[in-house]
N, C-alpha and C positions, 0 to 999 in steps of 0.2 A: 456311168454306164453309157456307152456309145451304141446307139441302135443303128447307126449308118454303117453298112458294110462297104468299106472303101475298095476302089478298083485300083490296085497298085500296078497293074500291067499296062494301063493305058498311057500313051505318050501325051494325050491331051487331057490332063487331069482336071482342068477347070470345067470342061464340057461334060465329061463322063467321070465325075468324082466318085460315084458309087451308087448304092441303092438302099432302100429301106423297105421292109415288109410291113404293110399296114392292112389289117383284116384279110390276110392271106394274099394280098396283091403286091407284087413287086413294083416299086415306084423308083424311077431314075432320079438321081440327085446330082445337080451341077454345083459349081462353086465359083460363081461370078461375083457375088456380093461379099467383099472381103472385110468391110468395116461397118459396124453398127451406127457410127456417127457420120460417115461420109454422106454428102448430098448426091443422090443419083437422079437421073431422069428416067422415069418409068412410063410405059404405055400399057394401058389395061383395055381388054376387050370384054364387054359385058353383053349378055344376051337379054334383050328386052322381052317383056311378056308377049308382045305381038310376034316375036320370033326373029326380028332383025337385030343386027349387032350394032352396038355403040362403042365408040373408041374414046377413052379419056386419058389425059396425060397428068402425071403427078411428078413434082420435083421435090425431093426431100430425102430423109433417112428411111431405112427399112421399116422401122416401127410405124411411121406415118403411112407407108404403103399398106401395111396390114390393116390399119384403121380405115383406109379407103376401099379395101376389097369388100365385096358382098357375096352372097350365095349365088349371084348371077355372073360373077367373074369367071370367064372361061380361059383366058390367057393373059399373061403379063410378060412384057419385054423390058430389058434394061439397055440403056445406051452406054456403050463402052468406047472411049476415045483412045486411039492409038496411032502414033505417027501422024497426027493432024487429021485423021479420018474417023468417022463415026461408024460403029458397027452395032447392030441390034441383036441381042441374044434372048431367047426364050428362057424365062426363069420360073414359069408356072404354066403348065398345060393341063387341061381337064377334058374328060369325056364323060358325059352323063353324071356330072357332079363329083366324079372321082378323079384323083390326080393321075396323070401319066408321068409327069416330071415336076420337080420343084427344086429350088435352090437351097443349099445348106444354110445360107444366111437367113432365109425366111423360117426354116424349120427351127432354128435355134431361138427364135423370138416368139413363136406361136404359143399362146396360152390355151388352156382347155376352153375358156370362154370364146376365144377367137375361133376355135374349131367348131363349136356349137353354132356360132353366129354365121360363119362363112362356109364351112365345109362339113356339114352334119353327116354326110355319107362317108366321111373318112374317120369318124370317131371309132377308136379301138380301145375298149375298156380293159382288155387283157394287158395290152402294152402299158396303159396308164397305171395299172396296179403295180407293175414292175418298176415304174418310174416314180412311185410314191406320190401320186397326185391326190390332193384332198379337196381343193376348191376350184372354182372357175379361174382363179388367178394363178393356179399352178402351171408350170411350164409343161407343154404337151409332149415335147420330144427331147427334153433334157432331164437329168436326174434331179428330183426335188429333195430337199432336206427332210430327214425323218421326223 
């Protein structure tokens, strides 16, 4: 079951890959993270309790990034190198604890437990019933075995 509605008309399919509806909110989906095992360079922005922002860097696979994110993470960027130049792309943006955009590579690896730990405002029980989730280890956005 694919819950991502792909955008076939866009010439820049990595940036505007598609969208997903979560709790009635349409969230933009990009496709910059192509491999689950590749080592990427990420930059995360967290909002501290005092209100100021902190910036953290992480280098590693997508699964490690998910473990580094917290409920205070407001944005994540990935560095993409092309023709000897570095470009930074947003792969997660939030507003008020809810996603505005997220990358397909992150969606494919998030578990129900990750959602409760980091993105509790994005929990969608109706969608999870359709995806046959049973435990916190179940995949949050991929079909789970019956």
